[in-house]
N, C-alpha and C positions, 0 to 999 in steps of 0.2 A: 402594699397592704399595711405599712407601718401605721400604728395608731388606730387600726380598724379592728373592732371586735364583733364577731357574728355569732348570734345566739338563736336558739329555737325555743319557743315557749309553746306548751301544749296544755289544753284543757279538755277533759272528757265531761261534757255536759249531759243532761238526761235525755238528749235526743241526737247529739252529734259530737264528733271529735273536731276540735279547733286547733289548727297548727299555724303558728305565725313565725316566720323567719325574718329577723331584722338585724340591723347593724348599728353600732355606735361608732361614729367617725367625727373627730373634732368636736366632741360634746353633743353632736346632733344625732337623733335617732331616725333611721329610715327603714321602711318595711321593704323587704325583698320579695316575699311570697306569703300568701295566705291560702290555706286549704281548709275546707269545711266538709266533713264526710258524715252522712247520716249514720246513727248508731243507736240501737235500742237495747244495749247490753247493760245499762246502768240506770238506777233510779236515784232519788235524792238521798237514800240511806244505805244502799248496798249494790254490789256488783252481781247482777242476776245471770249474766251470760258472758263469762270471761273471754271465751273464744271470739264472740262478736266484737268486744272491745278491742282485743288484740288485732283482729282483722281490719277494723276501721283505722286503727293507728298505723298499721302497715300500709294501707291504701293511701292515707294522707302523706306519709313519708315518701312513698314511691312516686306519687304524683308530683310532689314538690321537687324531688330529685330530677325529674324529667326536665324541669325548667331551669334549675340552678346548676345542674351538671355536676353535683357533688353529693357524696353520702352524708346523711345526717346521723351522727353518732351519739350525741348527747342532747338532752333537753332539760328545760326548767319546767317543772310540773305544778299546775294549780290543783290543790287538794280541796275537795268539797268540805265545807265547814260544819258538816253534820256532827252534832254533840261537841261542838267547839268548847274548849275550856282554857282559861288563862290562869297560870300560876305566876305570881309576882315574887321576886327574890332580890334581896339586896346582897350583892356579892362583894366582899372586901378582900383584897389580896395585897401582899407586900410587893412593892416595886422592886424588880429583880436587878436592874442595871446597876453597874458599879458607880455610875455618876448620879444615881437616884433620880433619874428622869423617866417619865412614863413612855413606854413603847407599845407597839401593837401587840407584842407578846403578853404584856400585862393584861390587856383587854381580853385576849384569848384565854388566859388563865382564869379570869373572872367568869367568863362564859362557861368554861369547862367545870368550874366549881358549881355554878348554878344548875348545870345539866345533870348533876348527881342527885338532884332532888327526886324523891319517889313520887311519880305521877299516877301510880296505880296500874294494874294490869289491863284495864279496859281502854287506856288512852295511849296514843302514839305521839311523841314529840315531833311537831312539824317544823317549828322555827324558834330559834332563840333570838330575841330582839333586845338590843341595848337601848334603853330609853333615856337614861341620864347618867352623867359621870360626875363624881365629886372628888376634888383634890383640895387639900388645905382648907376645907370648909366651904369651898365655892362650887356650886352646882351648875352644869351646863349640858346642853344637848350635843355639843361639839366634842369630838374625841380629843382629850387633852394631851396630845402627843408633845413630848419635850418639856412638859411641866415638871418642875422639881418637887418631889414629895417622897414620903416613905411608904404611904399606902394609897391605893386607888379603890374607890367604892363605885360600883356600877349597879344601877337599878335595871333589872332584867325581867322581861316578860317571857315566860315559856308558853308558847301557843300550841295547844294540843287538839287532837280530833279523835274520832272513833278509831280504835286500833285495827279492828278487823277490816273495816271499810278501807282504811288507808293502806294496809298491807295488801289487800286484794287488788287495789288499783295499781299500786306500784308493781306488783307481779305481772299484771297485764302489759304495762309499759315495757318492762324488762324482757318479756317473752316476745315483744315486737322487735327485739334486737337493739334497744336503746338503753343507754346509761343515763341515770338521773344526776344532773349537775347539782341541783338544789330543788327544794319544793317549798311552796308558800300556800297558806290558806287562800281560797279564792276571794274572800271578802278583804283580806289584807292586800292582795294584789289590786283589787278595785280601788282601795284607798290610796295606793301609790299612783295609779294612773290618773285618778281624778283630783290628786293633791288634797285629799280630805284630812290627812293628818295635820297639815298646817292650819286648815280651817277649824279643826276641832280643838285648838289650843284654848280658845276663849269661849266656845260654846259647844254643845253637843251636836253630833251629826248622825242621823240614822240613814244607812244606805240600804236600799232594797234591790237585791239582785234577782230579778224575776226571770225565770226560765220556763220551759215548757210544762213541767209538772210540779214545780215548787217555787217558792220565793224565800230567799235567804235574807234575813234581817241582820245587819251588823251595826253595832253601836260604837262610835268613836267618841272619846271624851278625854280631855286633858292631853291631847296629842297622841293617844294610844288606842289600840283596839281593845275594848273591854269585854265584849261578849257577842255571841251570835246565836241565832235560832233559825230553824228551817221550818217553814209552813208548807204543808202538802197541797198547795193550790197555786197554779201558774197559768200561763197563757193558753196552754192546751186544755186545761180544765175549763177555762172560760169559754173557749171556742167549741167545746164538746156539743152544745145544743145545735150548733150550725150543722155539724156532721149528722146528728140524730134526726133533725127536722128536714134537711135538704139533701142528704145523701152525698154531700161534698166530701172529697178526700180530706183527711185531717190536716195534711201539710198545707193544702189550699185554704182551708178554713182559717188556719193561723195567719197565713199571709194576708187574707182579706181583713182579718181583725186588726192587723198591724198597720196596713196601708190604705184601707178603703173605708174605715169607720171612724168618725169623729165622736168619740164617746161622750164628750162634754158639750156637744152642740144641741141647742134646742130646736133648730131648724134643719132637719135631715133631708137629704135629697131622695127623690123618688126615681131618679135615673138608675138604670142597671149598673152595678159595679162588677158583676160576674155573669157570664153566659156559658152554659154547658149543655151537652146532649145527654139525655137519660131516657132509656127505653124508647128510642126513636122519637123522642119529644124534646124540643128546645125549651130549656128552663132558664129563668133569670132570678137574680136577687138584687135588691137595691139597698142603699145605705140605711134607710129607715128600717127595713125588715131585718137587716143584719144587726143593728144596734138593739132593737127590741128583742131579738132572739137571745141575746147574751146579757140583757139587763140584770136578770136575777143573779147570774154568776158573777158579774162585776160587783154587784152589791154585796155578795158573800165575801169576795176578796177584800173589799173596802172594810167590811165589819171585822174580818180576821186581823187585818193590819191595825185598825183602830184599837181593838181589844189588846193587842200586843204592845202598842205604843203608848197607851194612856199613862202607865206608871213612869215611863221615860220622860214624857212631856212635862210631868209634874216636877222634874228635876231641874228645870231652868230653860233658858233659851235654846231652841232646837231647830235645826234645819233638816229637811228630808230630801234624799236624792234617789231617783229610780234609774236603774240601768239593767244590764243583761238584755236578753231578747225582748222582754217586756218594755224596755225603754224606747222601742220603736213605735209603740202604740200611742196614737194621737189622743190627747185629752185625759189620759189616765192621771197625769200629774195634777191637772186642774181639779178633777174629782176628789183626789186624795187631799189636796190642799184645803178644799172646802170642808172635808170631813174632819181633818185634824186641826184646822185652824192655825197652821204654821206654814212657813215658806216651804214649798215643794217644787223641785225642778227635775228635769231629765238630764242625764249625762250621756253624751255621744262623743267618742274620741274624735280629735281633730287631725290626727296623724294621717297623711296622705296614704291611701291604700287600706286604711283600717277604720274608716268612718262608719262604724256600725256598733250600736250599743252592745250587741252580743259579744264583741271582741274586747270589751273593757278589761276583764280579768286577765285575759291572755296577754294583752299589751302591758298591763301592770306588772307582770312577771319580770319584764326586762328592767324596769326601774327598781324593783325590789332587789333583784340580783345585783344590779350595778351599784346600789347603795351599800351592799355588803362587801364589795370587792376590796375597799381599803382595809377591812379587818381580815378577810380570808386570804387575800393576796393571790387568788386564783387567776390564771392567765389562759385557761383553756377556751377554745372556741367549740361551737356545736358541730361544725362541719369538718369534713376532711379538707383542710385549707389548700393542700397541694392540688387536689382535684379542682377545687373552686377557682384557684388562680389560673390553672391551665384552661378551664372553661371560659373564664373571662378574657384571657389573653387570646384565645381562639376566636371569640366573638369580635374582639377589637380588630383582629387581622381581617376577618370577613367583612367588616364594615369600613375598611380602609378606603379612602377616597380614590385610590388608583385602580380599584377593582371594577370590572365591567358591570357588576350588578347594582352600582349606585345610580341614583336618578340622574345626576349630572352627566355621567358617561353614557347613559342610555339616550339622553337628549342629544348629546354630541353625535352619537351614532345615527340618530334619525336625520340630523341636519347634513351629515356627511353623505348618507345614502341619497338624500334629496339632490345634493350637488352632482353626485355621480349620474 
């Protein structure tokens, strides 16, 4: 297990708990297990049923343990960006080393100094982000370890979110028996997974994380997350007329909207996309009926996004990216591109085992945490590694080629029985 780091990332969205267990090995990231458990204990701006959230987290962790054979003890948490606020701080510290060269401890000192800033009683500090480093008048995004100087200046962003919401969610996770290794804003994690910070150096990027009941808009500019806003309209809101008009279950309506409706198509199919039984009667709905049913809600979503984005678009070249559960909806990006008049695309992760837009933030947690390790120096894993190693070793022995349950030996047995 040398060189292997195994972490667990968790996100509590407005309709489900998402748990991803993955490993970094030789600079490569591999997904070990994904769990998604329905949960209605949280909205876009508050925890409304703490017991339901904790129970869903416990279920996700328990189901994952059955497969990996080890306890999950610590997690990296995605924090909703409701009331997100950024405080920028230029932190200058004296270089402590006797040889006057910059060390990691100097960076930590600069971060600790920035964290003393008063952010107000209504906000919780979610993450301290080092943006740029300056030594001897030269500025770089790279940590200037070993550079000789008397002072180090670090441009730092303090990323904050609603205090009560953040503390309530953390409490739910801890009541599930988990320790939190670190936490990041969900839009920040999305930016890490989709490599948006690199793209936002020369132009603006608007990310739209569309979930069941809300859409979180995050703005990246000059290689940093500048602001975020949450709009109370999402995929479930758009699918609501399907539930009202056809009596279809809400989960089914959302799935139909994501995978059976081409929202941007002018030639819609009249072939049934869903058949069900209701009051002893067989009913159907086709793509044309599906799209026409939600047209008004789609238009309302487009108008809300356009109204929010107009001031941003006036600031210069801008690209737009849709992800989250809504990223699975065909044609939404095309409709928004026409409305905004700027490049709009969908982001779906490409990591094997995690190719679903709903997992974007959860996967981004791993890269956000990994990027901080040179500063924090943490070496902890999320799992009970002794249990995990025993579990893996046991499986290796079971799958040994000398055992009778292998396909080769079974075939040998058949041939030998035939000869007898």
